[in-house]
C-alpha positions as CSV (number, residue, x, y, z in Angstrom):
1,M,51.7,1.6,6.7
2,T,49.4,1.0,3.8
3,T,45.7,0.4,4.1
4,L,43.7,-1.7,1.7
5,K,40.8,0.0,0.1
6,T,37.7,-2.1,-0.5
7,P,35.9,-1.6,-3.9
8,P,32.6,0.1,-3.7
9,A,29.6,-2.2,-3.6
10,R,27.9,-2.8,-6.9
11,A,24.3,-1.6,-7.3
12,R,21.8,-4.4,-7.9
13,R,20.5,-4.4,-11.4
14,Q,16.8,-4.0,-11.9
15,T,14.6,-5.0,-14.8
16,L,12.4,-2.6,-16.8
17,S,9.3,-3.9,-15.1
18,Q,10.8,-3.2,-11.6
19,I,11.8,0.3,-12.7
20,F,8.6,1.4,-14.6
21,G,6.0,-1.0,-13.0
22,W,4.5,1.2,-10.4
23,P,4.7,4.5,-12.3
24,L,2.9,2.8,-15.2
25,V,0.1,1.6,-12.8
26,I,-0.2,5.1,-11.3
27,G,-0.3,6.7,-14.8
28,V,-3.0,4.2,-16.0
29,L,-5.1,4.8,-12.9
30,S,-4.8,8.5,-13.2
31,T,-5.8,8.3,-16.9
32,V,-8.8,6.2,-16.0
33,G,-9.8,8.7,-13.3
34,L,-9.5,11.7,-15.7
35,I,-11.6,9.9,-18.4
36,A,-14.2,8.8,-15.8
37,A,-14.5,12.4,-14.5
38,L,-15.0,13.7,-18.1
39,V,-17.5,11.2,-19.5
40,G,-19.4,9.7,-16.6
41,D,-21.8,10.5,-13.8
42,G,-23.0,8.6,-10.8
43,I,-20.6,5.7,-10.0
44,W,-18.1,7.2,-12.4
45,D,-17.7,10.2,-10.2
46,G,-16.6,7.9,-7.3
47,V,-14.2,6.0,-9.6
48,S,-12.7,9.3,-10.7
49,W,-12.3,10.5,-7.1
50,L,-10.6,7.3,-6.0
51,A,-8.3,7.0,-9.0
52,L,-7.2,10.7,-8.8
53,L,-6.8,10.5,-5.0
54,L,-4.2,7.7,-5.4
55,P,-1.3,9.9,-6.6
56,I,-2.0,12.5,-3.9
57,L,-2.0,9.9,-1.2
58,L,1.2,8.3,-2.5
59,Y,2.9,11.7,-2.6
60,A,1.9,12.4,1.0
61,L,3.0,8.9,2.1
62,F,6.5,9.3,0.6
63,L,6.7,12.9,1.8
64,L,5.9,12.0,5.4
65,R,8.0,8.8,5.7
66,P,11.0,8.9,7.9
67,R,14.3,9.6,6.2
68,R,17.0,6.9,6.3
């Protein structure tokens, strides 16, 4: 008795903006946060805290999410 093998499912192709979009946004916000921390005072301290907190929060979010 022979069994038919089904071909593996093809992966969906993604564009460059889908692949690098969010890492680019996170990188730009981190750069803004670092520059704001270096050159500014007052409101810029808050901007730097928020911008530099984003990668930490995203890391924690992906670390704590349930596995599939």
